[in-house]
N, C-alpha and C positions, 0 to 999 in steps of 0.2 A: 248378877245375871240380867241379860237384856230382856225386855218385854216385847210383845207383839207391837205395841204402840210405837216404841223406839225403832223397831225394824221397819215397820210399814211407813211411818212418817219421816224417818231420817235415812235409813240405809237404802230402801228401795229407790227413792228419788235420786240419791247419790249414784247408785248403780246405773239408773237410766240416763243420768247426765253423762256418766263416763262412757256408756255404751248406748247411744241413741238408737242404734240398729235393733236393739232388743225391743224397744217400744214399737218400732215399725213392724217387727216380726209378730208380736203379740196382737197389736192393732185391735183391741177390744176393751170393753168396760167390764171389770170384774169386781164383785163385791166380796169383802172379807167379813165373816161373822166369827169373831174369836171370843170364846167363852172363858170364864175364870178371871182371876185377878190379873190385871195388866192387859186384859182383853178389851174388846169394843167392836164397833162396826166402822168399816172404811170402804171407800170406793176408789179403785185404781182405774184411771181412764188413760190408756195408752194410745188413744186415737188423737190426743192433743200433743203439741210440741213441748209443753212444759206444764207445771202445776198438776202433775198426774194424780196425786193422792189428796183426797178430801175426807174429812171425818163424816161418818154417817153413811146411810144407804141413799145414794143420789141417782134418781132416774132408773132406767131399765138397764139390765146387764146381760151379758152373754153367758155368764156363769157366776155362781156364788160358791165360795170356798168356806166350809165350816170346819173349825178345828179348835182345840183348846189352846190357851196361851202357852202352856208348858210344851205341848207337842209342836206347836208352830216354831217356838224358839229352838227346840231340839232339831227340827227339820232344817232350819236355816243354818244351824251350827254343825250340820252333818252328823249329828249324834243319833238321828232317827231317819231311816230311809223313807222317803215320801211314798214310794210304791207299797212298802210294807205297812205304813200307817194307813194308807187307803184301803188295803186288803183287810186290815184289822178293824176298819170302821172308825179310826181315829181322825181321819182326814176325809171329808166328803165334798164332792163336787156336784152341783145341781145346775143345769143338767150335766151329765158326764160327757165332756167333750175331750177325748183323749189327746187330740192334737193340740188343743189350747192348753190343757194341763201340762203337756210336755214342754211347751214354750214357756209357760209360767215357771216350771221347774228350773229352767236356765237362769231366770231372773232371781229366784229365791236361793238357788244352790250355790 
């Protein structure tokens, strides 16, 4: 089973490289706070043209996404609906920016 670390550090940059228009559409700094084994903290900066992901919480962000490693992996593997996870409190956005969350879903989904 993949971990959030593998998805965030490898898959997300690969997806952004394949579809640079996604980075332009998101155009924000987003922090990921993933709990549990395989989790950690990362910064996704789609305002840059490359080097989007860095480990740790770096600088100010437009939104912080909090989720467990297991749920994050299930969401990216389409085994858990992100909207359902958010309604159940398994996936949290601070502050809640629905437009940005929907753009992020395109990248993760």
